[in-house]
FIPATOR-613136 format. One record per atom (N, C-alpha, C, O): residue number from 0; residue in one letter; chain; atom name; x, y, z. Coordinates in pm, whole numbers, plus 32768, in hexadecimal, padded with zeros to 4 digits. Each point is the difference from the previous one (the first is absolute). Layout:
<recs>
(rec NUM, 'A', 'A', 'CA', (X, Y, Z))
...
</recs>
This chain:
<recs>
(rec 0, 'H', 'A', 'N', (DAAA, 8B25, 4C19))
(rec 0, 'H', 'A', 'CA', (7FF1, 807F, 7FDF))
(rec 0, 'H', 'A', 'C', (8007, 8007, 7F5B))
(rec 0, 'H', 'A', 'O', (8054, 7FB7, 7FCC))
(rec 1, 'T', 'A', 'N', (7F67, 808E, 7FED))
(rec 1, 'T', 'A', 'CA', (8004, 803D, 7F93))
(rec 1, 'T', 'A', 'C', (805F, 8076, 7FE2))
(rec 1, 'T', 'A', 'O', (8020, 805D, 804A))
(rec 2, 'R', 'A', 'N', (8009, 7F85, 7F29))
(rec 2, 'R', 'A', 'CA', (801F, 808C, 7FDC))
(rec 2, 'R', 'A', 'C', (7FB8, 802F, 7F89))
(rec 2, 'R', 'A', 'O', (7FD2, 7FA9, 7FB6))
(rec 3, 'S', 'A', 'N', (801E, 80CB, 802C))
(rec 3, 'S', 'A', 'CA', (7FB6, 802A, 7F97))
(rec 3, 'S', 'A', 'C', (806E, 7FD3, 7F88))
(rec 3, 'S', 'A', 'O', (8072, 7FD3, 800A))
(rec 4, 'L', 'A', 'N', (7F4A, 8046, 7F97))
(rec 4, 'L', 'A', 'CA', (806F, 7FFF, 7F8C))
(rec 4, 'L', 'A', 'C', (8059, 807A, 7FD8))
(rec 4, 'L', 'A', 'O', (8067, 800B, 7FBD))
(rec 5, 'C', 'A', 'N', (7F50, 8043, 807F))
(rec 5, 'C', 'A', 'CA', (805F, 8099, 8007))
(rec 5, 'C', 'A', 'C', (8081, 800C, 8025))
(rec 5, 'C', 'A', 'O', (806C, 8028, 7FD3))
(rec 6, 'D', 'A', 'N', (7F49, 7F89, 80C7))
(rec 6, 'D', 'A', 'CA', (8084, 800C, 8057))
(rec 6, 'D', 'A', 'C', (8066, 7FC6, 7FDD))
(rec 6, 'D', 'A', 'O', (8073, 802C, 8003))
(rec 7, 'W', 'A', 'N', (7F5C, 7F4D, 7FCC))
(rec 7, 'W', 'A', 'CA', (8061, 7F9A, 7FB4))
(rec 7, 'W', 'A', 'C', (8048, 804B, 7F98))
(rec 7, 'W', 'A', 'O', (8079, 7FF1, 800E))
(rec 8, 'S', 'A', 'N', (7F68, 8060, 7F87))
(rec 8, 'S', 'A', 'CA', (8062, 8047, 7FAA))
(rec 8, 'S', 'A', 'C', (8048, 808F, 8015))
(rec 8, 'S', 'A', 'O', (8042, 8046, 7FB3))
(rec 9, 'S', 'A', 'N', (7F9D, 7FC9, 80C5))
(rec 9, 'S', 'A', 'CA', (806F, 8080, 8054))
(rec 9, 'S', 'A', 'C', (8094, 7F9B, 8011))
(rec 9, 'S', 'A', 'O', (806E, 8037, 8006))
(rec 10, 'D', 'A', 'N', (7F82, 7F2D, 8000))
(rec 10, 'D', 'A', 'CA', (8082, 7FCD, 8014))
(rec 10, 'D', 'A', 'C', (804F, 7FEE, 7F8B))
(rec 10, 'D', 'A', 'O', (8073, 7FD5, 8001))
(rec 11, 'V', 'A', 'N', (7F35, 805A, 7F78))
(rec 11, 'V', 'A', 'CA', (8050, 7FE8, 7F44))
(rec 11, 'V', 'A', 'C', (8040, 8077, 8000))
(rec 11, 'V', 'A', 'O', (7FCB, 8070, 7FFB))
(rec 12, 'C', 'A', 'N', (80C2, 7F6F, 800C))
(rec 12, 'C', 'A', 'CA', (806E, 804C, 7FFB))
(rec 12, 'C', 'A', 'C', (7FD0, 8094, 7F80))
(rec 12, 'C', 'A', 'O', (7F9A, 7FE4, 7FC0))
(rec 13, 'S', 'A', 'N', (8089, 806D, 802C))
(rec 13, 'S', 'A', 'CA', (7FE7, 808D, 7F5F))
(rec 13, 'S', 'A', 'C', (8027, 7FC2, 7F9E))
(rec 13, 'S', 'A', 'O', (7FD0, 800E, 7F90))
(rec 14, 'S', 'A', 'N', (80A3, 7F91, 8096))
(rec 14, 'S', 'A', 'CA', (8042, 7FD5, 7F5B))
(rec 14, 'S', 'A', 'C', (7FA0, 7F56, 8000))
(rec 14, 'S', 'A', 'O', (7FE5, 7FD0, 7F91))
(rec 15, 'D', 'A', 'N', (7FFB, 7FFA, 80C9))
(rec 15, 'D', 'A', 'CA', (7FB2, 7F83, 7FEA))
(rec 15, 'D', 'A', 'C', (7F83, 8009, 7F6D))
(rec 15, 'D', 'A', 'O', (7FDD, 806E, 7FD6))
(rec 16, 'L', 'A', 'N', (7FF4, 7F1F, 7FF4))
(rec 16, 'L', 'A', 'CA', (7FBA, 803D, 7F8E))
(rec 16, 'L', 'A', 'C', (7FAC, 7F83, 8023))
(rec 16, 'L', 'A', 'O', (8037, 7FB0, 804C))
(rec 17, 'V', 'A', 'N', (7F52, 8033, 7F8A))
(rec 17, 'V', 'A', 'CA', (7FB2, 7FB9, 8002))
(rec 17, 'V', 'A', 'C', (7FE0, 7FC1, 7F59))
(rec 17, 'V', 'A', 'O', (7FF3, 8059, 7FAC))
(rec 18, 'F', 'A', 'N', (8005, 7F49, 8033))
(rec 18, 'F', 'A', 'CA', (7FE7, 7FAB, 7F98))
(rec 18, 'F', 'A', 'C', (7F74, 7F9B, 8020))
(rec 18, 'F', 'A', 'O', (7FEB, 7FB5, 8060))
(rec 19, 'V', 'A', 'N', (7FC1, 806A, 7F27))
(rec 19, 'V', 'A', 'CA', (7F56, 8000, 7FEF))
(rec 19, 'V', 'A', 'C', (803B, 7F87, 7FC3))
(rec 19, 'V', 'A', 'O', (8077, 8001, 7FE1))
(rec 20, 'L', 'A', 'N', (7F40, 7F99, 800A))
(rec 20, 'L', 'A', 'CA', (8002, 7FAB, 7F6F))
(rec 20, 'L', 'A', 'C', (7F78, 7FCB, 7FF4))
(rec 20, 'L', 'A', 'O', (7FE4, 7F9C, 8043))
(rec 21, 'V', 'A', 'N', (7FDA, 808C, 7F86))
(rec 21, 'V', 'A', 'CA', (7F84, 7FDD, 7F9F))
(rec 21, 'V', 'A', 'C', (8011, 7FAA, 7F5B))
(rec 21, 'V', 'A', 'O', (8038, 801C, 7F96))
(rec 22, 'D', 'A', 'N', (7F80, 7F80, 8098))
(rec 22, 'D', 'A', 'CA', (7FF5, 7FBE, 7F88))
(rec 22, 'D', 'A', 'C', (7FBA, 8051, 7F6A))
(rec 22, 'D', 'A', 'O', (7F9A, 8045, 7FF6))
(rec 23, 'A', 'A', 'N', (80AB, 7FA0, 7FC0))
(rec 23, 'A', 'A', 'CA', (7FDD, 8062, 7F8F))
(rec 23, 'A', 'A', 'C', (7F82, 7FBA, 7F83))
(rec 23, 'A', 'A', 'O', (7FB7, 8032, 7FAA))
(rec 24, 'E', 'A', 'N', (805F, 7F61, 807D))
(rec 24, 'E', 'A', 'CA', (7F9A, 7FB4, 7FD7))
(rec 24, 'E', 'A', 'C', (7F6F, 800C, 8026))
(rec 24, 'E', 'A', 'O', (7F9F, 7FF9, 7FB5))
(rec 25, 'I', 'A', 'N', (8062, 801E, 80E8))
(rec 25, 'I', 'A', 'CA', (7F5D, 8000, 8053))
(rec 25, 'I', 'A', 'C', (7FE8, 8075, 8007))
(rec 25, 'I', 'A', 'O', (7F92, 8032, 8019))
(rec 26, 'G', 'A', 'N', (80D9, 800A, 7FD1))
(rec 26, 'G', 'A', 'CA', (800C, 80D5, 8022))
(rec 26, 'G', 'A', 'C', (7FE6, 8012, 8084))
(rec 26, 'G', 'A', 'O', (7FED, 7FAD, 8058))
(rec 27, 'A', 'A', 'N', (8013, 80DB, 7FAC))
(rec 27, 'A', 'A', 'CA', (801D, 8029, 80B2))
(rec 27, 'A', 'A', 'C', (7F5B, 7F9F, 803F))
(rec 27, 'A', 'A', 'O', (7F8F, 7FE9, 7FD3))
(rec 28, 'T', 'A', 'N', (80C0, 7FF7, 80AB))
(rec 28, 'T', 'A', 'CA', (7F6B, 7FD6, 8047))
(rec 28, 'T', 'A', 'C', (7FD9, 8065, 8065))
(rec 28, 'T', 'A', 'O', (8042, 8064, 801C))
(rec 29, 'E', 'A', 'N', (7F39, 7F73, 8020))
(rec 29, 'E', 'A', 'CA', (8003, 8091, 8066))
(rec 29, 'E', 'A', 'C', (8049, 8000, 8087))
(rec 29, 'E', 'A', 'O', (8007, 8063, 8048))
(rec 30, 'L', 'A', 'N', (8034, 7F1A, 7FD6))
(rec 30, 'L', 'A', 'CA', (8089, 8002, 8083))
(rec 30, 'L', 'A', 'C', (809E, 8060, 7F8F))
(rec 30, 'L', 'A', 'O', (8057, 803F, 803C))
(rec 31, 'D', 'A', 'N', (7FA8, 7FB7, 7F53))
(rec 31, 'D', 'A', 'CA', (8068, 803C, 7FD6))
(rec 31, 'D', 'A', 'C', (7FEC, 80AF, 800F))
(rec 31, 'D', 'A', 'O', (8057, 8052, 801A))
(rec 32, 'Q', 'A', 'N', (7EF8, 7FCA, 7FC8))
(rec 32, 'Q', 'A', 'CA', (7FDE, 8094, 8034))
(rec 32, 'Q', 'A', 'C', (803C, 801E, 806A))
(rec 32, 'Q', 'A', 'O', (8060, 8045, 8021))
(rec 33, 'Q', 'A', 'N', (7F1A, 7F48, 8031))
(rec 33, 'Q', 'A', 'CA', (8046, 8047, 808F))
(rec 33, 'Q', 'A', 'C', (807D, 8007, 803D))
(rec 33, 'Q', 'A', 'O', (8017, 8045, 8064))
(rec 34, 'M', 'A', 'N', (8068, 7F50, 7F41))
(rec 34, 'M', 'A', 'CA', (808E, 801E, 800D))
(rec 34, 'M', 'A', 'C', (8023, 807A, 7FFF))
(rec 34, 'M', 'A', 'O', (803E, 8031, 805F))
(rec 35, 'V', 'A', 'N', (7F9B, 8022, 7F23))
(rec 35, 'V', 'A', 'CA', (804C, 8052, 7FE9))
(rec 35, 'V', 'A', 'C', (7FD3, 808A, 8057))
(rec 35, 'V', 'A', 'O', (804B, 8056, 802E))
(rec 36, 'E', 'A', 'N', (7F21, 7FA2, 7FDB))
(rec 36, 'E', 'A', 'CA', (7FAC, 8061, 8045))
(rec 36, 'E', 'A', 'C', (803D, 7FED, 8087))
(rec 36, 'E', 'A', 'O', (7FE1, 8066, 803C))
(rec 37, 'W', 'A', 'N', (8061, 7F51, 8011))
(rec 37, 'W', 'A', 'CA', (8039, 7FEC, 80AB))
(rec 37, 'W', 'A', 'C', (8084, 803E, 7FB2))
(rec 37, 'W', 'A', 'O', (8012, 8074, 8027))
(rec 38, 'L', 'A', 'N', (8050, 7F64, 7F77))
(rec 38, 'L', 'A', 'CA', (8078, 8043, 7FE9))
(rec 38, 'L', 'A', 'C', (7FF6, 8086, 800E))
(rec 38, 'L', 'A', 'O', (803C, 8044, 8054))
(rec 39, 'D', 'A', 'N', (7F5F, 7FEF, 7F3F))
(rec 39, 'D', 'A', 'CA', (800B, 80BF, 8008))
(rec 39, 'D', 'A', 'C', (7FC4, 800B, 805B))
(rec 39, 'D', 'A', 'O', (803A, 8050, 804A))
(rec 40, 'A', 'A', 'N', (7F51, 7F81, 7FEF))
(rec 40, 'A', 'A', 'CA', (7FF0, 805D, 80B4))
(rec 40, 'A', 'A', 'C', (8065, 7FE5, 8057))
(rec 40, 'A', 'A', 'O', (8001, 8061, 804C))
(rec 41, 'C', 'A', 'N', (8057, 7F52, 7FD6))
(rec 41, 'C', 'A', 'CA', (8090, 7FE0, 8066))
(rec 41, 'C', 'A', 'C', (8060, 805E, 7F9D))
(rec 41, 'C', 'A', 'O', (8070, 8018, 802D))
(rec 42, 'Q', 'A', 'N', (7F73, 8016, 7F68))
(rec 42, 'Q', 'A', 'CA', (808E, 8028, 7FB6))
(rec 42, 'Q', 'A', 'C', (8072, 7FA4, 800E))
(rec 42, 'Q', 'A', 'O', (806F, 8016, 8030))
(rec 43, 'V', 'A', 'N', (7F54, 7F65, 7F93))
(rec 43, 'V', 'A', 'CA', (808F, 7FA3, 7FFC))
(rec 43, 'V', 'A', 'C', (7FE3, 800E, 7F4B))
(rec 43, 'V', 'A', 'O', (7F98, 7FF6, 7FBF))
(rec 44, 'P', 'A', 'N', (8109, 802A, 8013))
(rec 44, 'P', 'A', 'CA', (800B, 7FF4, 7F6F))
(rec 44, 'P', 'A', 'C', (8002, 7F56, 7FC4))
(rec 44, 'P', 'A', 'O', (803A, 7FA0, 8034))
(rec 45, 'F', 'A', 'N', (7F8F, 8062, 7F79))
(rec 45, 'F', 'A', 'CA', (7FF1, 7FAB, 7FE7))
(rec 45, 'F', 'A', 'C', (7FE3, 7FE5, 7F37))
(rec 45, 'F', 'A', 'O', (7FB8, 8053, 7FC8))
(rec 46, 'H', 'A', 'N', (8084, 7F39, 7FE4))
(rec 46, 'H', 'A', 'CA', (7FD6, 7FCC, 7F8E))
(rec 46, 'H', 'A', 'C', (7FFC, 7F99, 7FE1))
(rec 46, 'H', 'A', 'O', (804B, 7F9F, 800F))
(rec 47, 'V', 'A', 'N', (7F1C, 8080, 7FA4))
(rec 47, 'V', 'A', 'CA', (7FC0, 7F91, 7FE2))
(rec 47, 'V', 'A', 'C', (805F, 7FB3, 7F83))
(rec 47, 'V', 'A', 'O', (804A, 8040, 7FB5))
(rec 48, 'V', 'A', 'N', (7FA3, 7F36, 8046))
(rec 48, 'V', 'A', 'CA', (8031, 7F97, 7FB4))
(rec 48, 'V', 'A', 'C', (7F9D, 7FAE, 7FD0))
(rec 48, 'V', 'A', 'O', (7FC0, 7FBA, 804E))
(rec 49, 'A', 'A', 'N', (8026, 8047, 7F23))
(rec 49, 'A', 'A', 'CA', (7F9A, 7FB2, 7FC5))
(rec 49, 'A', 'A', 'C', (8056, 7F75, 7FEB))
(rec 49, 'A', 'A', 'O', (805F, 801C, 7FB6))
(rec 50, 'N', 'A', 'N', (7FA4, 7F79, 8065))
(rec 50, 'N', 'A', 'CA', (8032, 7F62, 7FDC))
(rec 50, 'N', 'A', 'C', (7F88, 7F91, 7FBC))
(rec 50, 'N', 'A', 'O', (7F86, 8008, 8010))
(rec 51, 'K', 'A', 'N', (80C0, 7F96, 7FA4))
(rec 51, 'K', 'A', 'CA', (7FA0, 7FDD, 7F92))
(rec 51, 'K', 'A', 'C', (7FED, 7FFD, 7FA5))
(rec 51, 'K', 'A', 'O', (7FBB, 7FA2, 7FD7))
(rec 52, 'I', 'A', 'N', (8079, 80CC, 7FC5))
(rec 52, 'I', 'A', 'CA', (8014, 803C, 7FAC))
(rec 52, 'I', 'A', 'C', (7FD9, 7F97, 7F62))
(rec 52, 'I', 'A', 'O', (7FB6, 8011, 7F9F))
(rec 53, 'D', 'A', 'N', (80AD, 7F7F, 8090))
(rec 53, 'D', 'A', 'CA', (7FFC, 7FC8, 7F9D))
(rec 53, 'D', 'A', 'C', (7F57, 7FD0, 7FFE))
(rec 53, 'D', 'A', 'O', (7FC4, 801E, 7F99))
(rec 54, 'K', 'A', 'N', (7FFE, 7FA9, 80BE))
(rec 54, 'K', 'A', 'CA', (7F73, 7FCB, 7FFD))
(rec 54, 'K', 'A', 'C', (7F8E, 8045, 7F9E))
(rec 54, 'K', 'A', 'O', (7F99, 7FCD, 7FD5))
(rec 55, 'L', 'A', 'N', (80A6, 80D0, 8012))
(rec 55, 'L', 'A', 'CA', (7F95, 8049, 7FBA))
(rec 55, 'L', 'A', 'C', (8013, 7FE6, 7F4E))
(rec 55, 'L', 'A', 'O', (8066, 7FCE, 7FD0))
(rec 56, 'G', 'A', 'N', (7F67, 8045, 800D))
(rec 56, 'G', 'A', 'CA', (800A, 801C, 7F4A))
(rec 56, 'G', 'A', 'C', (8043, 8079, 7FD7))
(rec 56, 'G', 'A', 'O', (7FB3, 805E, 8013))
(rec 57, 'R', 'A', 'N', (80D5, 7FD1, 7FB2))
(rec 57, 'R', 'A', 'CA', (8016, 8043, 7FC5))
(rec 57, 'R', 'A', 'C', (7F97, 80AE, 8017))
(rec 57, 'R', 'A', 'O', (8012, 8071, 802D))
(rec 58, 'S', 'A', 'N', (7F84, 7F43, 7F94))
(rec 58, 'S', 'A', 'CA', (7F87, 8073, 7FDB))
(rec 58, 'S', 'A', 'C', (7FD9, 802E, 8069))
(rec 58, 'S', 'A', 'O', (7FEB, 8077, 8016))
(rec 59, 'R', 'A', 'N', (800A, 7F3E, 802A))
(rec 59, 'R', 'A', 'CA', (7FED, 8017, 80A0))
(rec 59, 'R', 'A', 'C', (8029, 805E, 805F))
(rec 59, 'R', 'A', 'O', (7FAC, 802F, 804C))
(rec 60, 'H', 'A', 'N', (8109, 8008, 7FBD))
(rec 60, 'H', 'A', 'CA', (804D, 8001, 8045))
(rec 60, 'H', 'A', 'C', (7FE5, 80D5, 801D))
(rec 60, 'H', 'A', 'O', (8011, 8045, 8064))
(rec 61, 'E', 'A', 'N', (7FBD, 7FE2, 7F05))
(rec 61, 'E', 'A', 'CA', (800D, 8093, 8048))
(rec 61, 'E', 'A', 'C', (7F5D, 7FE1, 803F))
(rec 61, 'E', 'A', 'O', (800D, 7FED, 8079))
(rec 62, 'H', 'A', 'N', (7FA9, 800E, 7F72))
(rec 62, 'H', 'A', 'CA', (7F70, 7FD2, 803C))
(rec 62, 'H', 'A', 'C', (7FF3, 801D, 8081))
(rec 62, 'H', 'A', 'O', (7FD7, 8068, 8033))
(rec 63, 'Q', 'A', 'N', (8053, 7F2B, 8006))
(rec 63, 'Q', 'A', 'CA', (8012, 7FDC, 8085))
(rec 63, 'Q', 'A', 'C', (8061, 8048, 803C))
(rec 63, 'Q', 'A', 'O', (7FB9, 8047, 8048))
(rec 64, 'R', 'A', 'N', (80B8, 7FDC, 7FCF))
(rec 64, 'R', 'A', 'CA', (8059, 805F, 7FE0))
(rec 64, 'R', 'A', 'C', (7FD9, 8072, 8057))
(rec 64, 'R', 'A', 'O', (8020, 8027, 8071))
(rec 65, 'Q', 'A', 'N', (7F92, 7FFE, 7F35))
(rec 65, 'Q', 'A', 'CA', (7FA0, 807E, 7FFD))
(rec 65, 'Q', 'A', 'C', (7F99, 7FF9, 806E))
(rec 65, 'Q', 'A', 'O', (7FFD, 8058, 8057))
(rec 66, 'R', 'A', 'N', (7FA3, 7F35, 7FA9))
(rec 66, 'R', 'A', 'CA', (7FB4, 7FC0, 8065))
(rec 66, 'R', 'A', 'C', (801A, 8004, 8065))
(rec 66, 'R', 'A', 'O', (7FA5, 8019, 804F))
(rec 67, 'I', 'A', 'N', (80D6, 7FD2, 7FDE))
(rec 67, 'I', 'A', 'CA', (805B, 7FD7, 8085))
(rec 67, 'I', 'A', 'C', (8030, 8086, 8034))
(rec 67, 'I', 'A', 'O', (7FE6, 8015, 8077))
(rec 68, 'A', 'A', 'N', (8060, 8052, 7F41))
(rec 68, 'A', 'A', 'CA', (800B, 806B, 8058))
(rec 68, 'A', 'A', 'C', (7F9D, 8055, 7FE5))
(rec 68, 'A', 'A', 'O', (8008, 8077, 801E))
(rec 69, 'T', 'A', 'N', (7F96, 7F58, 7FA9))
(rec 69, 'T', 'A', 'CA', (7F81, 80AA, 8025))
(rec 69, 'T', 'A', 'C', (7FE7, 7FB5, 8088))
(rec 69, 'T', 'A', 'O', (8009, 804B, 8061))
(rec 70, 'T', 'A', 'N', (7FD6, 7F29, 7FBE))
(rec 70, 'T', 'A', 'CA', (7FA8, 7FCD, 8061))
(rec 70, 'T', 'A', 'C', (805E, 8029, 8095))
(rec 70, 'T', 'A', 'O', (7FD9, 8023, 806F))
(rec 71, 'L', 'A', 'N', (80AB, 7FC7, 7F5C))
(rec 71, 'L', 'A', 'CA', (8034, 802C, 808D))
(rec 71, 'L', 'A', 'C', (803D, 80A4, 7FFA))
(rec 71, 'L', 'A', 'O', (805E, 8029, 8045))
(rec 72, 'G', 'A', 'N', (7F50, 802F, 7F51))
(rec 72, 'G', 'A', 'CA', (8020, 8060, 8005))
(rec 72, 'G', 'A', 'C', (80A5, 806B, 8001))
(rec 72, 'G', 'A', 'O', (803D, 8058, 803E))
(rec 73, 'G', 'A', 'N', (7FC7, 7F57, 7F56))
(rec 73, 'G', 'A', 'CA', (8083, 802D, 7FCE))
(rec 73, 'G', 'A', 'C', (8014, 8013, 7F6B))
(rec 73, 'G', 'A', 'O', (7F95, 8019, 7FC8))
(rec 74, 'E', 'A', 'N', (80D5, 7FE2, 7FE5))
(rec 74, 'E', 'A', 'CA', (7FFA, 8001, 7F5E))
(rec 74, 'E', 'A', 'C', (8040, 7F8A, 7FFA))
(rec 74, 'E', 'A', 'O', (8031, 7FCA, 8063))
(rec 75, 'S', 'A', 'N', (7FD3, 8002, 7F1B))
(rec 75, 'S', 'A', 'CA', (8029, 7F81, 7FD2))
(rec 75, 'S', 'A', 'C', (8097, 7FFE, 7FDD))
(rec 75, 'S', 'A', 'O', (8023, 7F9A, 7FC6))
(rec 76, 'G', 'A', 'N', (8031, 80B5, 804E))
(rec 76, 'G', 'A', 'CA', (8081, 801F, 7FD5))
(rec 76, 'G', 'A', 'C', (8017, 7FF9, 80AD))
(rec 76, 'G', 'A', 'O', (806B, 7FC4, 800C))
(rec 77, 'D', 'A', 'N', (7F68, 8059, 806A))
(rec 77, 'D', 'A', 'CA', (7FF3, 7FC2, 8066))
(rec 77, 'D', 'A', 'C', (8044, 7FAD, 8029))
(rec 77, 'D', 'A', 'O', (8066, 8013, 8042))
(rec 78, 'L', 'A', 'N', (7F5F, 7F66, 7F95))
(rec 78, 'L', 'A', 'CA', (802A, 7F81, 8045))
(rec 78, 'L', 'A', 'C', (8056, 7FBC, 7F7E))
(rec 78, 'L', 'A', 'O', (7FF4, 800B, 7F86))
(rec 79, 'S', 'A', 'N', (8069, 7FA9, 80D5))
(rec 79, 'S', 'A', 'CA', (803B, 7F84, 7FA8))
(rec 79, 'S', 'A', 'C', (7FAE, 7F8C, 7FDF))
(rec 79, 'S', 'A', 'O', (7FBC, 7FCA, 8058))
(rec 80, 'W', 'A', 'N', (8045, 8001, 7F12))
(rec 80, 'W', 'A', 'CA', (7FED, 7F8D, 7FE6))
(rec 80, 'W', 'A', 'C', (803A, 7FBD, 7FD0))
(rec 80, 'W', 'A', 'O', (803F, 802A, 7F9F))
(rec 81, 'V', 'A', 'N', (7FCA, 7F64, 8080))
(rec 81, 'V', 'A', 'CA', (8069, 7F76, 8030))
(rec 81, 'V', 'A', 'C', (7FB8, 7F79, 7FEB))
(rec 81, 'V', 'A', 'O', (7F89, 7FE5, 8011))
(rec 82, 'S', 'A', 'N', (80CA, 7FDB, 7FCE))
(rec 82, 'S', 'A', 'CA', (7FF5, 7F6D, 7FF7))
(rec 82, 'S', 'A', 'C', (804F, 7FA5, 804C))
(rec 82, 'S', 'A', 'O', (805E, 7FC6, 7FC9))
(rec 83, 'A', 'A', 'N', (7F82, 8025, 80C6))
(rec 83, 'A', 'A', 'CA', (806A, 7FBF, 800C))
(rec 83, 'A', 'A', 'C', (803A, 7F46, 7FE0))
(rec 83, 'A', 'A', 'O', (806B, 7FCA, 801E))
(rec 84, 'A', 'A', 'N', (7F0C, 7FF8, 7F92))
(rec 84, 'A', 'A', 'CA', (8011, 7FA2, 7FD4))
(rec 84, 'A', 'A', 'C', (8085, 8000, 7F8D))
(rec 84, 'A', 'A', 'O', (8064, 7FBA, 800C))
(rec 85, 'K', 'A', 'N', (7F83, 80A5, 7F87))
(rec 85, 'K', 'A', 'CA', (8044, 800C, 7F96))
(rec 85, 'K', 'A', 'C', (8092, 8081, 7FF9))
(rec 85, 'K', 'A', 'O', (8042, 801C, 7F9D))
(rec 86, 'G', 'A', 'N', (7FCB, 8019, 80E7))
(rec 86, 'G', 'A', 'CA', (8055, 8078, 800F))
(rec 86, 'G', 'A', 'C', (7FEC, 8093, 7FC7))
(rec 86, 'G', 'A', 'O', (804F, 805C, 8017))
(rec 87, 'T', 'A', 'N', (7F44, 7FB0, 7F9E))
(rec 87, 'T', 'A', 'CA', (7FC5, 8073, 7FAA))
(rec 87, 'T', 'A', 'C', (8007, 8081, 8062))
(rec 87, 'T', 'A', 'O', (7FC2, 8006, 806B))
(rec 88, 'G', 'A', 'N', (8080, 8047, 7F6E))
(rec 88, 'G', 'A', 'CA', (7FE5, 8082, 804B))
(rec 88, 'G', 'A', 'C', (805E, 7FF5, 80A3))
(rec 88, 'G', 'A', 'O', (7FDE, 805B, 804C))
(rec 89, 'I', 'A', 'N', (8056, 7F77, 7FD1))
(rec 89, 'I', 'A', 'CA', (8048, 7FCB, 8071))
(rec 89, 'I', 'A', 'C', (808A, 8061, 801B))
(rec 89, 'I', 'A', 'O', (8031, 803B, 8060))
(rec 90, 'V', 'A', 'N', (7FEE, 7FB0, 7F08))
(rec 90, 'V', 'A', 'CA', (808C, 808C, 8017))
(rec 90, 'V', 'A', 'C', (7FC6, 8089, 8039))
(rec 90, 'V', 'A', 'O', (8026, 804A, 805A))
(rec 91, 'E', 'A', 'N', (7F61, 7FB8, 7F42))
(rec 91, 'E', 'A', 'CA', (7FC3, 808F, 8001))
(rec 91, 'E', 'A', 'C', (7FCE, 801A, 80B6))
(rec 91, 'E', 'A', 'O', (7FFF, 806C, 803C))
(rec 92, 'L', 'A', 'N', (7FE2, 7F22, 7FF2))
(rec 92, 'L', 'A', 'CA', (7FE9, 7FFC, 8085))
(rec 92, 'L', 'A', 'C', (8054, 8041, 8034))
(rec 92, 'L', 'A', 'O', (7FFA, 8076, 8022))
(rec 93, 'R', 'A', 'N', (806A, 7F34, 7FEA))
(rec 93, 'R', 'A', 'CA', (808E, 8020, 8066))
(rec 93, 'R', 'A', 'C', (802C, 805F, 7FF9))
(rec 93, 'R', 'A', 'O', (8037, 8033, 8062))
(rec 94, 'K', 'A', 'N', (7FC2, 8008, 7F29))
(rec 94, 'K', 'A', 'CA', (8045, 80BC, 7FCE))
(rec 94, 'K', 'A', 'C', (7FB2, 804E, 803A))
(rec 94, 'K', 'A', 'O', (802E, 806A, 8029))
(rec 95, 'A', 'A', 'N', (7F2D, 7F73, 7FF1))
(rec 95, 'A', 'A', 'CA', (7F80, 8037, 806D))
(rec 95, 'A', 'A', 'C', (8037, 802A, 8060))
(rec 95, 'A', 'A', 'O', (8017, 8075, 801F))
(rec 96, 'V', 'A', 'N', (8014, 7EE7, 803B))
(rec 96, 'V', 'A', 'CA', (803A, 8017, 8067))
(rec 96, 'V', 'A', 'C', (802E, 8035, 8046))
(rec 96, 'V', 'A', 'O', (7FDB, 802A, 806E))
(rec 97, 'V', 'A', 'N', (80AB, 7FE2, 7F40))
(rec 97, 'V', 'A', 'CA', (8066, 8035, 7FF9))
(rec 97, 'V', 'A', 'C', (7FDF, 80AF, 800F))
(rec 97, 'V', 'A', 'O', (801E, 8046, 8061))
(rec 98, 'E', 'A', 'N', (7FA6, 7FE2, 7F30))
(rec 98, 'E', 'A', 'CA', (7FED, 808A, 7FE5))
(rec 98, 'E', 'A', 'C', (7F97, 8047, 8095))
(rec 98, 'E', 'A', 'O', (8003, 8071, 8032))
(rec 99, 'L', 'A', 'N', (7FBF, 7F33, 7FE8))
(rec 99, 'L', 'A', 'CA', (7F93, 8011, 8074))
(rec 99, 'L', 'A', 'C', (8054, 8000, 808B))
(rec 99, 'L', 'A', 'O', (7FE7, 805B, 804F))
(rec 100, 'L', 'A', 'N', (804E, 7F72, 7FC4))
(rec 100, 'L', 'A', 'CA', (8042, 7FE3, 8054))
(rec 100, 'L', 'A', 'C', (809E, 8072, 8044))
(rec 100, 'L', 'A', 'O', (8039, 800C, 806C))
(rec 101, 'A', 'A', 'N', (7FD2, 802C, 7F17))
(rec 101, 'A', 'A', 'CA', (807D, 8069, 7FFF))
(rec 101, 'A', 'A', 'C', (7FA9, 807C, 8046))
(rec 101, 'A', 'A', 'O', (8035, 806D, 8016))
</recs>
């Protein structure tokens, strides 16, 4: 028996939060868009985290950040911008996690 995705989302606690990981170098894919649309439709809270910013030249950061946000229907300030490999943005991401779950 297959449950629909929105049926699954009813099991998510109101304090739960889904982190949608996006490859900053590639940008938001069709699958990323589908995930965000589904989360919105099922009223599941989420936060977008763009990783691998170390793969971008500094000159591309703002353009790519805006492109990802626009593609996913948000604002560039609404997403976390990190490099797990270099540790860039991890402190800010941790702070955002605490704030979002408070």
